[in-house]
N, C-alpha and C positions, 0 to 999 in steps of 0.2 A: 503494500500500499503506498503510496507516495505520500509526502507530506499534506499536499495541496487536498488530498483526498480525504486523510486524517482532517484536517482542517474543516472540511466540508460535513465530514461525519460530524463533528462538534456540534454544528449548529442543526445539522438534522436532526440530534439526538436532543438537544436544549429545547426547539422549537416545533419538534415531530413536524419538521417540512423535507419536503422531496429533494434532492440534489440539483434539481434542474430550477426550483423555485428561488434557488440562492445566486447572488449576483449584486452588483455595482448598486443597485437600487434597495437592497437590502438592509435595513436600519433602523433605530429607535421611532424616527419618524415616520416609516413605512409599514409597520409591522405590530399591530394592536398590541400582540402578547409581551411585545420587549416592556422588561422591566428589569428594577435592580435586581431582582432575583435570578431574572434570568440570563443580564449582564455577569452576575457573579460565577454562576453556574458555567459560563462562557470562559471567564478567566479561569476560573478553576481547572475544568478539563483541558486548555491550553497548556496553562503550567504543569499538570500531569502528562500528559500528551506528548508535550515536548521538552520535558524537565528543567524547566523554566522557574524563576521565581520572579515575577513582575514587578515592578514598579508603582507606586499609587499611582503616578501621574499616567502610568501606562492603563491600569484600572479603568481610571476614571474616561480616558479618552476613548474607550473599547464600546463605542457606541453605533456600529456600523460593520459588517462584513468586510470592507474595505480597510478599515480602520485595523480590525483586528490583523489582516494579511502584513499593513505596513507594521504593526507592532510586531509582530513574530520576525519581519524582516531585520528592524533594528536587534533584536534579540540574539540575530545570526542565524534565525532559521529559512532555508530556502523553499519555495512556495512552489 
């Protein structure tokens, strides 16, 4: 499984979404179910899956699918 597939699986798991639903448009502004609990679940799974400890500013900034990808990239994870 590639890192991108793992990342997509995180969102699919947290939001019970299909892989094809994910993309640039997927954010807390466009997903009604996105709340602080879901955001923390995303962070927790990202840290566990990619063996990371994200900084508080990264945790607060993870408000979209793309933002999560950028955060992982800054932390050395290639997607």
